[in-house]
C-alpha positions in Angstrom: -83.0 -21.6 2.5 -84.6 -20.6 5.7 -87.2 -23.4 5.8 -88.3 -25.8 8.5 -87.4 -29.2 7.2 -88.9 -31.7 9.6 -89.9 -32.3 13.2 -89.4 -35.9 14.4 -90.6 -37.8 17.4 -88.5 -40.7 18.9 -91.0 -43.2 17.5 -90.7 -41.7 14.0 -86.9 -41.8 14.2 -86.9 -45.5 15.2 -88.7 -46.3 11.9 -85.4 -45.4 10.0 -82.4 -47.6 9.7 -80.6 -47.8 13.0 -77.1 -46.5 13.2 -74.6 -47.1 16.1 -71.4 -45.1 16.6 -68.7 -45.3 19.2 -67.6 -41.8 20.0 -64.7 -40.7 22.1 -65.4 -37.5 23.9 -63.0 -35.3 25.9 -64.7 -33.6 28.8 -64.1 -29.8 28.6 -63.9 -29.4 32.4 -61.8 -32.4 33.5 -60.0 -33.3 30.3 -60.9 -37.0 30.8 -61.6 -39.1 27.7 -64.5 -41.5 27.6 -66.0 -43.6 24.9 -69.8 -44.0 24.6 -71.9 -46.0 22.2 -74.6 -43.9 20.6 -77.5 -45.4 18.6 -79.9 -43.4 16.5 -80.4 -42.3 12.9 -77.8 -41.0 10.5 -78.7 -37.5 9.4 -78.3 -38.5 5.7 -81.3 -40.7 6.1 -83.4 -37.7 7.2 -82.2 -35.3 4.6 -81.8 -37.3 1.4 -83.4 -34.7 -0.9 -80.9 -32.1 0.3 -77.9 -34.0 -1.0 -77.6 -32.0 -4.2 -74.9 -29.9 -5.8 -75.2 -26.2 -4.8 -73.0 -23.2 -5.3 -73.1 -22.6 -1.5 -73.1 -24.8 1.6 -76.1 -23.9 3.7 -76.3 -24.1 7.4 -78.5 -26.7 9.1 -79.7 -25.9 12.5 -80.9 -28.6 15.0 -83.1 -27.3 17.8 -84.2 -29.4 20.8 -87.4 -29.1 22.7 -85.5 -27.2 25.4 -84.7 -24.5 22.8 -81.0 -25.2 22.6 -79.7 -25.3 19.1 -76.6 -26.3 17.2 -75.8 -25.3 13.6 -73.3 -26.9 11.1 -72.9 -26.7 7.4 -75.0 -29.2 5.4 -71.8 -30.9 4.0 -70.7 -31.6 7.6 -74.2 -32.7 8.7 -74.3 -35.3 6.0 -71.0 -37.0 7.0 -71.4 -40.6 8.3 -70.6 -39.8 12.0 -73.5 -37.3 12.5 -76.6 -39.0 14.1 -79.7 -38.1 16.1 -79.2 -40.5 18.9 -82.0 -41.9 21.1 -79.8 -44.5 23.0 -76.5 -44.3 24.9 -74.7 -47.5 25.6 -77.8 -49.5 24.8 -80.1 -47.5 27.1 -82.8 -45.1 26.1 -81.8 -41.5 26.7 -83.4 -39.8 29.6 -83.8 -36.1 30.3 -80.8 -36.4 32.7 -78.7 -37.8 29.8 -79.8 -35.2 27.3 -82.8 -37.2 26.0 -85.0 -38.1 24.5 -82.8 -37.3 21.5 -79.3 -35.9 21.2 -77.3 -34.7 18.2 -74.0 -36.7 18.2 -71.0 -36.2 16.0 -67.5 -37.5 16.3 -65.8 -35.9 19.3 -69.0 -34.0 20.4 -72.3 -34.9 21.8 
């Protein structure tokens, strides 16, 4: 609908129920597979009022403080594997690891 839904700080995200996912990722350059454990908040916790029947499937765009954005359909964003992660393998994300928050979905982070 072209509206800004919410801006969250890490501290605000940590007030929601914690969700941890193990995600296997294939590196696009080397082809290597690795599994990481990501902890954060399930997107469905952040967008509960948007889980309504519509005649269309709107795009949801996530934009980081660095200006990089990623869009997906709302129906995809509300699947259980999509989280805003603030930890990787039990450690807080740093700027070097894409922090302070990263959008993570099965197979991509």
